[in-house]
SERO-4910 file (N, C-alpha, C, O; in steps of 0.05 Angstrom, whole numbers):
BEGIN
 pado doro    nc1    nc2    nc3   cac1   cac2   cac3    cc1    cc2    cc3    oc1    oc2    oc3
  Met    A    872   1594  -3419    859   1619  -3427    864   1624  -3456    887   1620  -3466
  Thr    A    844   1632  -3471    847   1635  -3500    838   1663  -3509    828   1679  -3494
  Asp    A    843   1668  -3535    834   1692  -3548    845   1717  -3535    831   1737  -3531
  Arg    A    871   1717  -3529    884   1741  -3518    888   1762  -3540    888   1756  -3563
  Glu    A    890   1787  -3531    897   1808  -3550    926   1804  -3558    943   1799  -3541
  Ile    A    932   1807  -3584    959   1801  -3593    969   1824  -3610    954   1842  -3619
  Gln    A    995   1823  -3615   1008   1842  -3634   1024   1825  -3654   1035   1804  -3647
  Thr    A   1026   1835  -3678   1041   1821  -3699   1060   1839  -3713   1056   1864  -3713
  Asp    A   1080   1828  -3726   1099   1844  -3740   1116   1825  -3758   1120   1801  -3752
  Trp    A   1127   1836  -3779   1148   1823  -3794   1175   1831  -3783   1180   1855  -3779
  Val    A   1192   1812  -3778   1219   1818  -3767   1240   1805  -3784   1234   1789  -3802
  Gln    A   1265   1812  -3778   1288   1800  -3792   1305   1784  -3772   1313   1795  -3752
  Ile    A   1310   1760  -3779   1327   1742  -3764   1354   1741  -3777   1356   1737  -3801
  Thr    A   1375   1744  -3762   1402   1742  -3772   1414   1714  -3768   1414   1704  -3746
  Asn    A   1423   1702  -3790   1437   1677  -3789   1462   1680  -3806   1462   1674  -3830
  Gly    A   1484   1688  -3792   1508   1694  -3807   1504   1718  -3825   1496   1739  -3815
  Ser    A   1509   1714  -3851   1505   1736  -3870   1476   1736  -3881   1469   1754  -3897
  Leu    A   1460   1717  -3873   1433   1715  -3884   1413   1729  -3866   1413   1725  -3842
  Gln    A   1396   1745  -3878   1374   1757  -3864   1348   1743  -3872   1341   1741  -3895
  Ile    A   1335   1732  -3852   1311   1715  -3856   1286   1731  -3848   1284   1739  -3824
  Ala    A   1267   1734  -3866   1242   1747  -3859   1226   1727  -3842   1226   1703  -3847
  Ala    A   1212   1738  -3822   1196   1721  -3804   1171   1736  -3795   1173   1760  -3789
  Tyr    A   1149   1722  -3792   1124   1734  -3782   1122   1727  -3753   1123   1704  -3745
  Leu    A   1120   1748  -3736   1120   1745  -3707   1092   1753  -3696   1081   1774  -3703
  Ala    A   1082   1737  -3678   1057   1743  -3664   1060   1736  -3635   1071   1715  -3628
  Met    A   1050   1754  -3618   1053   1750  -3589   1030   1763  -3574   1019   1783  -3583
  Pro    A   1024   1752  -3550   1005   1765  -3533   1015   1792  -3523   1039   1795  -3519
  Ile    A    997   1811  -3520   1005   1837  -3508   1006   1833  -3478    987   1823  -3465
  Gly    A   1028   1842  -3466   1030   1841  -3437   1053   1824  -3428   1076   1828  -3437
  Lys    A   1047   1806  -3410   1067   1791  -3395   1089   1777  -3412   1082   1765  -3433
  Arg    A   1114   1780  -3404   1137   1766  -3416   1154   1755  -3393   1152   1765  -3371
  Pro    A   1171   1736  -3398   1172   1720  -3422   1151   1698  -3422   1139   1691  -3401
  Leu    A   1146   1686  -3445   1127   1665  -3449   1139   1642  -3464   1161   1645  -3476
  Pro    A   1126   1619  -3465   1136   1597  -3482   1136   1606  -3511   1119   1622  -3520
  Gly    A   1155   1596  -3527   1156   1603  -3555   1152   1579  -3573   1158   1557  -3567
  Ile    A   1141   1585  -3597   1135   1564  -3616   1144   1574  -3644   1137   1596  -3653
  Val    A   1159   1557  -3658   1168   1563  -3685   1148   1549  -3704   1143   1525  -3702
  Val    A   1136   1564  -3722   1116   1554  -3741   1130   1550  -3768   1142   1569  -3779
  Leu    A   1127   1526  -3779   1141   1519  -3803   1122   1515  -3827   1103   1499  -3825
  Gln    A   1127   1530  -3847   1110   1533  -3870   1106   1508  -3887   1122   1489  -3886
  Glu    A   1085   1508  -3903   1081   1489  -3925   1099   1498  -3948   1115   1517  -3945
  Ile    A   1096   1485  -3971   1112   1493  -3994   1103   1520  -4005   1115   1531  -4023
  Phe    A   1082   1531  -3994   1070   1556  -4005   1080   1581  -3992   1070   1603  -3997
  Gly    A   1100   1579  -3975   1112   1602  -3962   1097   1610  -3937   1079   1596  -3928
  Val    A   1105   1632  -3925   1092   1642  -3901   1067   1658  -3910   1066   1682  -3909
  Asn    A   1048   1643  -3920   1024   1655  -3931   1003   1659  -3910   1008   1657  -3886
  Asp    A    979   1666  -3919    957   1674  -3901    951   1652  -3881    946   1657  -3857
  His    A    951   1627  -3890    945   1604  -3872    966   1602  -3850    959   1599  -3827
  Ile    A    991   1604  -3857   1012   1601  -3837   1012   1625  -3818   1016   1622  -3794
  Arg    A   1006   1649  -3828   1004   1672  -3811    980   1669  -3792    982   1677  -3768
  Asp    A    959   1657  -3802    935   1653  -3785    942   1633  -3762    934   1638  -3739
  Val    A    956   1612  -3768    964   1593  -3747    982   1606  -3727    979   1602  -3703
  Thr    A    999   1623  -3736   1017   1638  -3718   1001   1656  -3699   1007   1657  -3675
  Arg    A    981   1670  -3710    964   1686  -3693    948   1670  -3674    944   1678  -3651
  Arg    A    938   1647  -3683    922   1630  -3665    939   1621  -3641    929   1619  -3618
  Leu    A    964   1614  -3646    981   1606  -3624    986   1629  -3604    987   1625  -3580
  Ala    A    989   1653  -3615    993   1676  -3598    969   1681  -3580    971   1688  -3557
  Lys    A    945   1676  -3591    920   1680  -3576    918   1659  -3554    903   1662  -3534
  Glu    A    933   1637  -3557    934   1616  -3536    955   1622  -3514    957   1608  -3495
  Gly    A    970   1644  -3518    990   1652  -3498   1019   1646  -3504   1035   1645  -3486
  Tyr    A   1025   1641  -3530   1052   1635  -3538   1063   1658  -3555   1048   1673  -3568
  Val    A   1090   1660  -3555   1103   1677  -3574   1109   1659  -3598   1125   1640  -3596
  Ala    A   1097   1665  -3621   1100   1647  -3644   1114   1662  -3667   1109   1686  -3672
  Ile    A   1132   1648  -3680   1147   1660  -3702   1148   1641  -3725   1154   1617  -3722
  Ala    A   1143   1651  -3749   1143   1635  -3774   1165   1645  -3792   1161   1664  -3807
  Pro    A   1189   1633  -3792   1210   1641  -3810   1206   1632  -3838   1193   1611  -3843
  Ala    A   1215   1648  -3857   1212   1641  -3885   1233   1619  -3892   1257   1625  -3895
  Leu    A   1223   1595  -3895   1241   1572  -3901   1253   1573  -3929   1273   1559  -3934
  Tyr    A   1241   1589  -3946   1252   1592  -3973   1268   1618  -3977   1272   1627  -3999
  Gln    A   1277   1629  -3955   1292   1655  -3957   1316   1652  -3975   1323   1671  -3989
  Arg    A   1329   1629  -3974   1354   1625  -3990   1347   1622  -4020   1363   1628  -4037
  Gln    A   1323   1611  -4025   1316   1605  -4053   1299   1627  -4066   1302   1634  -4089
  Ala    A   1280   1638  -4050   1261   1657  -4061   1251   1676  -4039   1230   1671  -4027
  Pro    A   1266   1697  -4033   1257   1716  -4013   1229   1727  -4019   1222   1733  -4042
  Asn    A   1213   1730  -3998   1186   1741  -4000   1167   1723  -4015   1145   1732  -4023
  Phe    A   1174   1698  -4019   1156   1679  -4033   1131   1673  -4017   1132   1667  -3993
  Glu    A   1109   1675  -4031   1083   1668  -4019   1063   1663  -4042   1062   1678  -4061
  Thr    A   1048   1641  -4040   1031   1634  -4062   1006   1620  -4051   1003   1615  -4027
  Gly    A    989   1612  -4070    964   1598  -4063    966   1568  -4069    987   1556  -4064
  Tyr    A    944   1556  -4078    942   1527  -4079    935   1516  -4106    925   1493  -4108
  Thr    A    939   1531  -4128    933   1521  -4154    955   1501  -4163    976   1500  -4150
  Pro    A    949   1485  -4183    970   1466  -4193    996   1480  -4200   1018   1470  -4195
  Lys    A    994   1504  -4211   1018   1520  -4217   1033   1527  -4192   1058   1526  -4191
  Asp    A   1018   1536  -4172   1030   1544  -4146   1044   1520  -4133   1066   1522  -4123
  Ile    A   1031   1496  -4135   1043   1472  -4123   1069   1465  -4137   1089   1458  -4124
  Lys    A   1070   1468  -4164   1095   1462  -4178   1117   1480  -4170   1140   1471  -4165
  Ile    A   1111   1506  -4168   1132   1526  -4160   1142   1519  -4132   1166   1519  -4127
  Gly    A   1123   1514  -4114   1130   1508  -4086   1148   1484  -4084   1167   1483  -4068
  Lys    A   1141   1463  -4100   1157   1439  -4099   1185   1443  -4111   1205   1431  -4102
  Asp    A   1187   1461  -4131   1213   1467  -4142   1231   1480  -4121   1255   1473  -4119
  Tyr    A   1221   1498  -4106   1237   1510  -4084   1243   1490  -4062   1265   1490  -4051
  Lys    A   1224   1474  -4056   1228   1453  -4035   1252   1435  -4043   1268   1428  -4026
  Ala    A   1254   1429  -4069   1275   1411  -4078   1303   1424  -4075   1323   1410  -4076
  Gln    A   1303   1450  -4071   1329   1464  -4068   1338   1467  -4039   1360   1476  -4034
  Thr    A   1321   1459  -4021   1328   1462  -3992   1346   1440  -3983   1348   1419  -3995
  Lys    A   1360   1446  -3961   1379   1426  -3949   1373   1424  -3919   1369   1445  -3906
  Ala    A   1374   1400  -3909   1367   1396  -3881   1383   1413  -3862   1372   1425  -3844
  Glu    A   1410   1414  -3866   1426   1428  -3847   1422   1458  -3848   1423   1472  -3828
  Glu    A   1415   1469  -3872   1409   1497  -3874   1382   1503  -3860   1379   1523  -3847
  Leu    A   1363   1486  -3864   1337   1489  -3851   1340   1489  -3821   1329   1506  -3807
  Leu    A   1355   1470  -3810   1360   1469  -3781   1374   1494  -3771   1368   1504  -3750
  Ser    A   1393   1503  -3787   1408   1527  -3779   1389   1552  -3778   1391   1568  -3760
  Asp    A   1371   1554  -3797   1353   1576  -3798   1333   1575  -3775   1325   1595  -3764
  Ile    A   1324   1551  -3769   1305   1547  -3746   1319   1554  -3720   1307   1567  -3703
  Gln    A   1344   1545  -3717   1358   1552  -3693   1362   1582  -3691   1361   1594  -3669
  Ala    A   1366   1596  -3713   1369   1625  -3713   1343   1638  -3704   1343   1658  -3690
  Ala    A   1320   1626  -3711   1294   1637  -3702   1291   1633  -3672   1281   1651  -3658
  Ile    A   1300   1611  -3662   1299   1606  -3633   1317   1626  -3619   1310   1638  -3599
  Asp    A   1341   1630  -3629   1360   1648  -3617   1349   1677  -3617   1353   1692  -3599
  Tyr    A   1335   1684  -3639   1322   1710  -3640   1303   1715  -3617   1304   1735  -3603
  Leu    A   1286   1695  -3613   1266   1698  -3591   1280   1700  -3564   1272   1716  -3547
  Ile    A   1300   1683  -3559   1313   1683  -3533   1329   1709  -3529   1329   1721  -3508
  Ala    A   1343   1718  -3550   1359   1742  -3548   1342   1767  -3542   1352   1786  -3530
  His    A   1317   1767  -3552   1300   1790  -3548   1283   1787  -3522   1263   1801  -3518
  Thr    A   1290   1767  -3506   1277   1762  -3480   1246   1759  -3483   1231   1765  -3465
  Leu    A   1238   1750  -3507   1209   1746  -3511   1200   1719  -3500   1177   1715  -3493
  Val    A   1220   1700  -3498   1213   1672  -3494   1230   1661  -3471   1253   1667  -3468
  Gln    A   1217   1643  -3455   1232   1628  -3436   1249   1607  -3450   1238   1591  -3465
  Pro    A   1275   1608  -3447   1293   1591  -3464   1289   1561  -3460   1297   1546  -3477
  Asp    A   1277   1553  -3438   1273   1524  -3434   1244   1516  -3440   1236   1494  -3432
  Arg    A   1229   1533  -3455   1202   1526  -3461   1196   1534  -3491   1183   1554  -3497
  Ile    A   1206   1517  -3508   1204   1523  -3537   1194   1498  -3552   1203   1476  -3547
  Gly    A   1175   1503  -3570   1164   1481  -3586   1164   1489  -3616   1173   1511  -3623
  Cys    A   1155   1471  -3632   1152   1478  -3661   1128   1462  -3672   1119   1442  -3661
  Ile    A   1117   1473  -3694   1095   1461  -3708   1099   1466  -3738   1107   1487  -3746
  Gly    A   1093   1445  -3754   1097   1448  -3782   1077   1433  -3798   1065   1413  -3788
  Phe    A   1072   1441  -3823   1052   1430  -3840   1063   1423  -3867   1078   1438  -3879
  Cys    A   1056   1399  -3878   1064   1391  -3905   1095   1390  -3905   1107   1376  -3890
  Phe    A   1108   1405  -3923   1137   1408  -3923   1147   1415  -3894   1166   1404  -3885
  Gly    A   1133   1434  -3882   1140   1442  -3855   1135   1420  -3834   1148   1419  -3813
  Gly    A   1117   1401  -3840   1113   1378  -3822   1138   1360  -3822   1146   1350  -3802
  His    A   1150   1356  -3846   1175   1341  -3848   1197   1357  -3834   1213   1345  -3819
  Val    A   1198   1382  -3839   1219   1399  -3827   1216   1399  -3796   1236   1400  -3782
  Ala    A   1191   1398  -3786   1187   1398  -3757   1199   1372  -3745   1209   1373  -3723
  Tyr    A   1197   1350  -3760   1209   1325  -3750   1239   1328  -3748   1251   1319  -3729
  Leu    A   1251   1342  -3767   1279   1349  -3766   1285   1367  -3742   1303   1362  -3726
  Ala    A   1268   1388  -3739   1273   1408  -3718   1270   1395  -3690   1282   1405  -3671
  Ala    A   1255   1374  -3688   1252   1361  -3662   1278   1351  -3651   1281   1345  -3627
  Thr    A   1299   1349  -3668   1325   1339  -3659   1342   1362  -3648   1363   1357  -3636
  Leu    A   1333   1387  -3650   1348   1409  -3639   1345   1409  -3608   1323   1404  -3598
  Pro    A   1366   1413  -3594   1365   1411  -3564   1344   1429  -3551   1334   1421  -3530
  Ala    A   1338   1452  -3563   1320   1471  -3550   1291   1462  -3553   1274   1472  -3537
  Ile    A   1284   1445  -3572   1256   1439  -3578   1246   1417  -3558   1256   1395  -3558
  Gln    A   1226   1425  -3543   1214   1407  -3523   1189   1393  -3533   1181   1372  -3523
  Ala    A   1175   1405  -3552   1150   1395  -3561   1146   1401  -3591   1151   1423  -3600
  Thr    A   1138   1381  -3606   1136   1384  -3635   1109   1373  -3645   1101   1351  -3637
  Ala    A   1096   1388  -3662   1071   1379  -3675   1077   1378  -3705   1082   1399  -3718
  Ser    A   1078   1355  -3716   1084   1351  -3744   1059   1342  -3759   1049   1320  -3754
  Phe    A   1050   1358  -3778   1026   1352  -3794   1034   1343  -3822   1048   1356  -3837
  Tyr    A   1025   1319  -3828   1027   1306  -3855   1053   1313  -3869   1054   1323  -3891
  Gly    A   1075   1306  -3855   1102   1310  -3867   1109   1287  -3885   1117   1266  -3876
  Ala    A   1107   1291  -3911   1113   1270  -3930   1143   1266  -3932   1159   1285  -3930
  Gly    A   1151   1241  -3937   1179   1235  -3942   1196   1230  -3918   1220   1224  -3921
  Ile    A   1185   1232  -3894   1202   1229  -3869   1216   1201  -3870   1239   1199  -3862
  Ala    A   1202   1181  -3879   1213   1154  -3879   1231   1148  -3903   1244   1127  -3903
  Thr    A   1230   1165  -3923   1244   1158  -3948   1265   1177  -3958   1282   1170  -3975
  Met    A   1266   1202  -3947   1286   1221  -3957   1291   1243  -3936   1279   1243  -3915
  Thr    A   1309   1261  -3943   1314   1285  -3926   1320   1307  -3945   1333   1303  -3966
  Pro    A   1313   1332  -3939   1319   1355  -3957   1349   1356  -3963   1366   1357  -3945
  Gly    A   1355   1358  -3989   1383   1360  -3997   1396   1334  -4002   1419   1333  -4012
  Gly    A   1384   1312  -3995   1396   1285  -3999   1409   1274  -3974   1413   1289  -3954
  Gly    A   1415   1249  -3975   1427   1235  -3952   1408   1216  -3939   1387   1210  -3951
  Glu    A   1415   1206  -3916   1398   1186  -3902   1371   1198  -3896   1369   1222  -3890
  Pro    A   1349   1183  -3898   1322   1193  -3893   1321   1205  -3865   1335   1197  -3846
  Thr    A   1303   1225  -3862   1300   1239  -3837   1293   1220  -3814   1301   1226  -3791
  Ile    A   1279   1199  -3820   1272   1180  -3799   1296   1169  -3784   1294   1161  -3760
  Thr    A   1319   1168  -3797   1343   1158  -3784   1353   1177  -3761   1370   1169  -3746
  Arg    A   1342   1201  -3760   1350   1220  -3739   1331   1218  -3715   1334   1232  -3695
  Thr    A   1313   1199  -3716   1293   1197  -3694   1306   1194  -3667   1296   1205  -3647
  Lys    A   1328   1180  -3666   1341   1175  -3640   1351   1201  -3627   1356   1202  -3603
  Asp    A   1353   1223  -3643   1363   1248  -3632   1341   1267  -3622   1346   1288  -3612
  Ile    A   1315   1258  -3624   1293   1274  -3614   1294   1273  -3584   1294   1252  -3572
  Lys    A   1293   1297  -3572   1296   1299  -3542   1269   1302  -3529   1264   1292  -3507
  Gly    A   1250   1316  -3541   1225   1322  -3529   1202   1304  -3538   1207   1281  -3546
  Thr    A   1178   1314  -3536   1154   1299  -3543   1145   1307  -3571   1146   1331  -3578
  Ile    A   1137   1288  -3587   1128   1295  -3614   1100   1282  -3619   1096   1258  -3613
  Tyr    A   1082   1298  -3630   1056   1288  -3640   1057   1290  -3671   1064   1311  -3682
  Ala    A   1050   1269  -3685   1050   1269  -3714   1022   1263  -3724   1009   1244  -3716
  Phe    A   1012   1280  -3741    984   1280  -3751    983   1271  -3780    997   1283  -3797
  Phe    A    967   1251  -3786    965   1241  -3813    936   1236  -3821    919   1228  -3805
  Gly    A    930   1243  -3847    904   1235  -3858    906   1208  -3871    925   1204  -3887
  Met    A    888   1191  -3866    889   1164  -3877    882   1162  -3906    886   1142  -3919
  Asp    A    872   1185  -3918    867   1186  -3947    889   1201  -3961    885   1209  -3984
  Asp    A    911   1206  -3948    933   1221  -3960    950   1203  -3977    965   1187  -3968
  Ala    A    948   1207  -4004    962   1190  -4023    992   1194  -4022   1007   1177  -4031
  Ser    A   1001   1217  -4011   1030   1223  -4011   1044   1211  -3987   1069   1211  -3986
  Ile    A   1029   1200  -3968   1041   1187  -3945   1027   1160  -3940   1007   1158  -3927
  Pro    A   1039   1138  -3951   1027   1112  -3948   1025   1104  -3918   1041   1112  -3902
  Val    A   1005   1089  -3912   1001   1079  -3884   1025   1064  -3874   1032   1065  -3851
  Thr    A   1038   1050  -3892   1062   1035  -3885   1084   1054  -3874   1099   1046  -3856
  Glu    A   1086   1078  -3885   1106   1097  -3876   1098   1109  -3848   1115   1114  -3832
  Val    A   1072   1113  -3844   1062   1122  -3818   1069   1101  -3797   1079   1108  -3775
  Asp    A   1065   1076  -3804   1071   1054  -3786   1101   1053  -3780   1110   1048  -3758
  Gln    A   1117   1058  -3801   1146   1058  -3798   1156   1080  -3779   1173   1075  -3762
  Ile    A   1144   1103  -3781   1151   1126  -3763   1143   1119  -3735   1159   1123  -3716
  Asp    A   1120   1108  -3731   1111   1100  -3704   1130   1079  -3692   1137   1081  -3669
  Ala    A   1138   1060  -3708   1155   1039  -3698   1183   1050  -3691   1194   1042  -3671
  Glu    A   1192   1069  -3706   1219   1080  -3700   1218   1097  -3675   1236   1097  -3659
  Leu    A   1196   1112  -3671   1193   1128  -3646   1191   1109  -3622   1203   1115  -3601
  Asn    A   1177   1087  -3625   1176   1068  -3604   1203   1055  -3598   1211   1051  -3575
  Lys    A   1217   1048  -3619   1243   1036  -3617   1262   1052  -3600   1277   1041  -3583
  His    A   1261   1078  -3604   1280   1096  -3589   1267   1108  -3564   1278   1126  -3552
  Gln    A   1243   1098  -3557   1229   1107  -3533   1225   1137  -3532   1229   1150  -3511
  Ile    A   1218   1148  -3555   1211   1176  -3557   1182   1181  -3548   1165   1166  -3558
  Leu    A   1178   1200  -3531   1150   1206  -3523   1135   1216  -3547   1144   1236  -3559
  His    A   1113   1203  -3554   1100   1211  -3579   1071   1202  -3580   1063   1184  -3564
  Arg    A   1056   1213  -3599   1030   1203  -3607   1029   1205  -3637   1037   1225  -3649
  Ile    A   1018   1184  -3649   1012   1185  -3678    981   1187  -3680    966   1170  -3671
  Leu    A    973   1209  -3692    944   1215  -3695    936   1209  -3724    946   1222  -3742
  Arg    A    918   1190  -3727    909   1182  -3754    879   1189  -3757    863   1183  -3741
  Tyr    A    874   1203  -3780    846   1213  -3784    835   1199  -3809    843   1205  -3832
  Asp    A    815   1182  -3804    802   1169  -3827    786   1189  -3843    774   1208  -3832
  Gly    A    787   1186  -3870    773   1204  -3887    786   1231  -3892    776   1248  -3906
  Ala    A    810   1236  -3880    824   1261  -3883    847   1258  -3903    860   1238  -3904
  Asp    A    850   1279  -3919    870   1279  -3941    893   1297  -3933    893   1309  -3911
  His    A    913   1299  -3950    935   1316  -3946    925   1345  -3944    908   1354  -3959
  Gly    A    936   1360  -3925    928   1388  -3921    902   1392  -3907    889   1413  -3908
  Phe    A    893   1371  -3892    866   1372  -3879    863   1394  -3859    841   1401  -3852
  Phe    A    885   1405  -3849    883   1426  -3828    878   1454  -3839    869   1471  -3825
  Cys    A    885   1457  -3864    884   1484  -3877    856   1490  -3888    846   1477  -3906
  Asp    A    843   1510  -3876    815   1516  -3884    814   1532  -3910    793   1541  -3918
  Gln    A    837   1536  -3923    838   1549  -3949    843   1530  -3972    845   1538  -3995
  Arg    A    844   1504  -3965    849   1484  -3985    824   1467  -3989    808   1463  -3970
  Ala    A    821   1456  -4013    798   1439  -4019    797   1414  -4001    776   1402  -3997
  Ser    A    820   1406  -3991    822   1382  -3975    817   1387  -3945    819   1369  -3929
  Tyr    A    809   1411  -3938    803   1418  -3910    782   1399  -3899    761   1394  -3911
  Asn    A    787   1388  -3875    769   1370  -3862    764   1382  -3834    781   1380  -3816
  Lys    A    741   1394  -3831    735   1409  -3806    737   1391  -3781    748   1400  -3761
  Ala    A    726   1368  -3782    725   1350  -3759    754   1343  -3751    761   1344  -3727
  Ala    A    770   1335  -3771    797   1327  -3765    814   1351  -3756    830   1348  -3737
  Ala    A    810   1374  -3768    825   1398  -3761    818   1407  -3733    836   1415  -3717
  Thr    A    793   1406  -3725    784   1414  -3699    796   1396  -3677    807   1405  -3657
  Asp    A    795   1370  -3682    807   1351  -3663    837   1355  -3661    848   1355  -3639
  Ala    A    850   1358  -3684    879   1361  -3684    888   1386  -3669    908   1386  -3654
  Trp    A    873   1408  -3672    880   1433  -3658    878   1429  -3628    895   1439  -3613
  Glu    A    858   1414  -3619    856   1409  -3590    880   1392  -3580    890   1397  -3558
  Lys    A    889   1373  -3597    912   1357  -3590    937   1374  -3589    954   1371  -3571
  Val    A    940   1393  -3608    963   1411  -3608    963   1428  -3582    984   1431  -3570
  Lys    A    940   1439  -3575    939   1455  -3551    946   1438  -3526    960   1448  -3508
  Gln    A    937   1414  -3525    943   1396  -3503    974   1391  -3501    986   1393  -3480
  Leu    A    985   1385  -3524   1014   1380  -3525   1030   1403  -3515   1047   1400  -3497
  Phe    A   1025   1427  -3525   1041   1450  -3518   1036   1458  -3489   1055   1467  -3475
  Lys    A   1012   1456  -3479   1006   1463  -3452   1020   1444  -3433   1032   1452  -3413
  Gln    A   1019   1418  -3440   1032   1398  -3423   1062   1400  -3423   1074   1399  -3402
  Glu    A   1074   1403  -3446   1103   1401  -3448   1117   1428  -3443   1141   1428  -3435
  Leu    A   1104   1450  -3449   1117   1476  -3445   1109   1489  -3419   1117   1511  -3412
  Val    A   1093   1474  -3403   1086   1482  -3376   1077   1511  -3374   1089   1527  -3360
  Val    A   1056   1517  -3389   1046   1544  -3389   1031   1550  -3363   1014   1534  -3355
  Ser    A   1037   1572  -3351   1022   1581  -3327   1016   1610  -3330   1033   1626  -3339
  Tyr    A    992   1618  -3322    984   1646  -3323    978   1657  -3296    971   1680  -3293
***
């Protein structure tokens, strides 16, 4: 069932002494429901990320998008100009994998503590920078299903330095779908193949979705690289993943 009536709000997540702003969207009515953490691009929890969060709520999930740049730039939100991209990348370079994982876990804890979400039915979805972070988040014990969109650098680095994120593949517990545009200059096909091989090596339940003619950011209808056909197909795959793995029943 889709297009449910929803409610939205900005909330504060507590992680130790840090207060993290987060955009929350949920169906009106029945609780608890499966929960999904939405992970931003380098542009902050902007209109596109809020729209994805609302779309998930209309599908019957409690969705929350924490500000991944809370430590670097509270309330940061921007568009897609070259200047915006530079600023977003500057903040991205200041993030650290363990802090990101801690903040995502805090978002999960928030949902569970407020009895909004079934604690054994939690997923995550991320785009661009958030696609990389989603691959990291898939290693958290609570995450059962992950949708990672065009996460650059998974095979070559990790936020803050250290072994590349791909080396954590063995710690993924649930199912992961990874979406890539074959015209994405920031993610060589060889790296997509490497990710696929590593997931196979560790027998992680997964799908690698490759879209010919699609560039980086193809899912975002506010970017010049938006590809309607690829985005439409990818959204159907995302819905299938979460319905299958989070066992939604109405």
